[in-house]
C-alpha positions in Angstrom: -30.7 5.9 32.5 -27.8 2.9 33.9 -27.3 1.0 37.0 -24.0 1.0 38.1 -23.0 -1.3 40.9 -20.0 -0.3 43.1 -18.9 -2.1 46.4 -16.1 -1.3 49.2 -14.7 -3.9 50.2 -10.7 -4.1 52.7 -7.6 -5.3 50.2 -5.2 -6.5 52.8 -1.9 -5.6 50.6 1.2 -8.0 51.3 4.3 -6.2 51.5 8.0 -7.6 52.3 7.2 -7.5 55.9 5.5 -9.9 57.5 2.3 -7.9 58.6 -0.2 -7.4 56.3 -2.1 -3.3 55.6 -5.2 -3.0 55.4 -6.3 -0.9 52.8 -10.1 0.5 51.3 -10.8 -0.2 47.8 -14.3 -0.1 46.0 -14.9 -2.2 43.6 -17.3 -1.5 40.3 -19.2 -2.6 37.5 -21.0 -0.3 34.6 -23.0 -1.7 32.0 -22.0 0.4 29.5 -19.0 -1.1 30.0 -20.5 -5.3 29.9 -17.5 -7.3 30.1 -15.1 -5.3 32.2 -14.6 -4.1 36.0 -13.1 -2.1 38.0 -11.2 -2.0 41.6 -10.6 1.7 43.0 -7.7 2.4 45.1 -8.0 5.6 46.9 -4.5 7.6 46.8 -4.0 7.0 50.7 -3.3 3.9 50.3 -0.6 4.2 47.5 2.3 4.7 46.9 1.8 7.6 44.4 -0.2 9.2 46.6 -2.6 9.6 44.2 -6.1 7.5 42.4 -5.4 4.2 41.2 -7.8 2.4 39.0 -7.5 -1.3 37.4 -10.1 -2.3 34.8 -10.1 -5.8 34.2 -11.9 -8.5 33.0 -15.2 -9.8 34.5 -14.6 -13.4 33.2 -11.5 -13.0 34.4 -12.1 -11.7 38.7 -15.0 -14.9 38.4 -12.3 -17.9 37.0 -9.8 -16.4 39.4 -12.3 -17.4 42.9 -12.6 -20.5 41.5 -8.4 -21.2 39.8 -6.1 -19.2 38.7 -6.3 -16.8 36.2 -4.7 -14.3 34.4 -1.6 -14.2 31.9 -1.1 -10.4 31.7 -1.1 -7.1 33.7 -3.8 -8.6 36.5 -4.3 -12.1 37.7 -6.5 -13.3 39.9 -6.5 -16.2 42.4 -7.3 -18.5 45.3 -5.5 -18.7 48.5 -7.0 -20.3 51.4 -10.2 -21.0 51.8 -11.4 -17.6 52.1 -9.3 -15.4 50.5 -8.7 -14.7 46.7 -5.5 -12.7 45.4 -5.5 -9.9 42.7 -1.8 -9.8 41.6 -1.9 -6.2 39.6 2.1 -5.6 37.3 2.8 -2.2 35.8 6.1 -0.9 34.7 6.8 0.8 37.9 6.6 -2.4 40.4 3.8 -5.5 41.2 0.6 -5.0 44.2 -0.2 -8.2 45.1 -3.9 -7.8 47.6 -5.6 -10.1 49.4 -9.5 -9.2 49.5 -12.2 -12.1 51.3 -13.8 -13.8 48.7 -16.9 -13.7 49.8 -17.4 -10.0 49.1 -16.4 -11.0 45.6 -18.7 -13.2 45.1 -20.8 -10.5 46.9 -19.8 -8.0 43.7 -20.8 -11.0 40.9 -23.7 -12.0 42.5 -24.8 -8.6 42.4 -23.8 -8.2 38.5 -25.1 -11.0 37.5 -28.2 -10.2 38.4 -27.4 -7.1 35.9 -26.0 -8.4 33.4 -26.0 -12.4 33.3 -22.4 -14.0 32.0 -23.3 -14.4 28.3 -25.6 -11.6 27.4 -23.0 -8.5 27.8 -23.4 -8.4 23.8 -26.8 -7.2 24.4 -25.8 -4.0 26.1 -22.4 -2.5 25.0 -24.9 -0.6 22.4 -23.9 -0.9 19.6 -26.5 0.8 17.4 -26.4 4.4 19.7 -22.4 4.0 18.7 -22.9 3.6 15.3 -25.7 6.6 15.0 -23.2 8.8 17.2 -20.0 8.0 14.7 -22.4 8.3 11.4 -23.7 12.2 12.5 -20.5 13.2 13.2 -19.5 12.0 9.7 -22.2 14.5 7.8 
């Protein structure tokens, strides 16, 4: 059985209004997909009223707490002393949230303990996937 890491965090949604709204979010890591992390936002925290998940590179998150990272749909960068900004770009628009850097570091430390950086390939399960493909082909 695989250990999955989930950590609740408070994200501060940056909007055009001067006050930032705090929304719940959950950071998620599953070693069956060892190169990725996910952040989930519940329906009440989204404009559409439906749950929203963003999956992106674990390395992007780890780099982004120290320096600006990302060029695509997800961008991460430090903001001040104790915040990290996550930007999510989609055809419908862009969302930006602030999360306490300490919370992200705790999450990344737990991920590192479970699957050390540089060892992700050992958790891919390629042998099992290949066996399943061969089984399906016969």
